[in-house]
C-alpha positions in Angstrom: -24.7 -45.1 3.0 -26.7 -43.4 0.3 -28.0 -41.2 2.6 -24.7 -40.3 4.4 -23.7 -39.5 1.0 -26.6 -37.3 -0.1 -26.5 -35.6 3.1 -22.8 -34.4 3.2 -22.8 -33.5 -0.5 -26.4 -31.3 0.7 -24.1 -29.5 3.5 -21.4 -29.0 0.7 -24.0 -27.5 -1.3 -25.3 -25.8 2.3 -22.2 -24.6 2.8 -20.9 -23.4 -0.5 -24.1 -21.3 -0.8 -23.3 -19.5 2.8 -19.6 -18.6 1.8 -21.6 -17.3 -1.9 -24.4 -15.4 -0.4 -23.5 -14.8 3.5 -26.6 -16.0 6.3 -29.3 -13.7 5.0 -31.2 -16.4 2.8 -34.0 -14.0 1.3 -30.6 -13.6 -1.0 -29.9 -17.2 -1.9 -31.8 -18.6 -5.0 -34.4 -20.5 -4.4 -33.3 -23.3 -4.9 -30.5 -23.0 -3.2 -32.8 -21.4 0.1 -35.5 -24.4 -0.2 -32.7 -27.3 0.1 -30.8 -25.0 3.2 -34.1 -24.6 5.1 -34.6 -28.4 4.1 -31.7 -29.5 5.7 -31.7 -27.0 8.7 -34.3 -28.7 10.3 -32.9 -31.8 10.5 -29.2 -31.2 10.1 -27.3 -29.8 13.6 -23.8 -28.9 11.8 -26.1 -27.2 9.2 -27.5 -25.4 12.3 -24.0 -24.6 13.4 -22.9 -23.1 10.4 -25.7 -20.8 9.6 -25.4 -19.8 13.3 -21.5 -19.0 12.9 -22.0 -17.3 9.9 -24.8 -15.1 11.1 -22.5 -13.9 14.4 -19.7 -13.1 11.9 -22.0 -11.0 10.0 -23.4 -8.8 13.0 -19.7 -8.5 13.8 -19.1 -7.0 10.4 -22.4 -5.0 10.3 -21.1 -3.6 13.5 -17.4 -2.4 11.8 -19.3 -1.4 8.8 -22.0 0.6 10.1 -20.9 4.3 10.5 -21.1 6.6 13.7 -23.3 9.7 13.2 -21.2 11.9 15.8 -17.9 10.7 14.1 -19.5 12.1 10.5 -20.8 15.1 12.2 -17.2 16.0 13.5 -15.3 14.9 10.4 -18.1 17.3 8.1 -17.5 20.2 10.8 -13.8 19.9 10.6 -13.5 19.8 7.0 -15.6 22.3 6.3 -13.7 24.6 9.0 -9.8 23.3 7.2 -11.8 24.5 3.8 -12.9 27.8 4.9 -9.5 28.8 6.8 -7.4 30.4 4.7 -3.7 29.0 3.8 -1.4 29.3 6.1 1.2 29.9 3.2 0.7 30.8 -0.3 2.8 30.9 -3.0 2.6 34.1 -5.5 3.2 33.5 -9.3 5.7 35.9 -9.2 7.3 34.2 -6.0 7.5 31.0 -7.5 9.1 32.5 -10.4 11.7 33.8 -8.3 12.7 31.1 -6.6 12.7 29.2 -9.8 15.2 31.7 -11.3 17.5 31.5 -8.2 17.1 27.8 -8.5 18.4 27.7 -12.0 21.1 30.5 -11.3 22.4 28.1 -8.6 22.7 25.1 -10.3 24.2 26.5 -13.5 26.9 28.5 -10.9 28.0 25.0 -9.5 28.2 23.2 -13.1 30.3 26.5 -13.9 32.4 26.1 -11.1 32.6 22.1 -11.0 33.6 22.5 -14.8 36.4 25.1 -14.1 38.0 23.1 -11.1 38.2 20.0 -11.9 41.1 19.2 -15.0 40.0 17.7 -18.6 39.5 14.3 -18.5 42.6 14.0 -21.3 44.9 15.3 -18.8 46.8 10.8 -18.3 49.1 12.6 -15.5 46.1 12.7 -13.4 44.9 9.1 -14.2 48.0 7.9 -13.9 48.1 9.4 -10.8 45.2 7.8 -9.5 46.1 4.3 -10.3 49.4 4.2 -8.8 48.3 5.6 -5.8 45.0 3.2 -5.7 47.8 0.2 -6.8 50.0 1.3 -4.2 48.0 1.5 -1.1 45.7 -2.1 -2.0 49.9 -3.3 -2.0 50.5 -1.6 1.1 54.0 0.2 -0.9 52.7 3.7 -0.6 56.2 4.8 0.3 58.3 3.4 -2.1 56.1 4.3 -5.4 57.7 0.2 -6.3 55.9 -2.1 -7.9 56.6 -5.6 -6.6 
């Protein structure tokens, strides 16, 4: 029973080290590496775990290794784009003119809105709006009488 517990603890430590340091055992701390190598000689589960981790590591390695042809194309395209003049440029004068026109337009809209709308103090407007809404809600829009 004690051997079984010791082996399961050793396998748990091996799996934890595998998760933490990866399948390359040269990266492992010396004590963990020594215990792992001893466990790999006799434990099939540890061998399977290491093989699975190495497979995942190899797959990730393929995904992270850059393609030299792609890098060369990317570099050429970036430098070509930097060498071309921009398609549309704004001079300082053009930016100032556009900004001035936008400011003038917003001032005009504010002026027209302020002149066209009645003063908020006019109670007849509020009264008219209140009665219209009230009558529409009650269905008495024709009579104007309250129920």
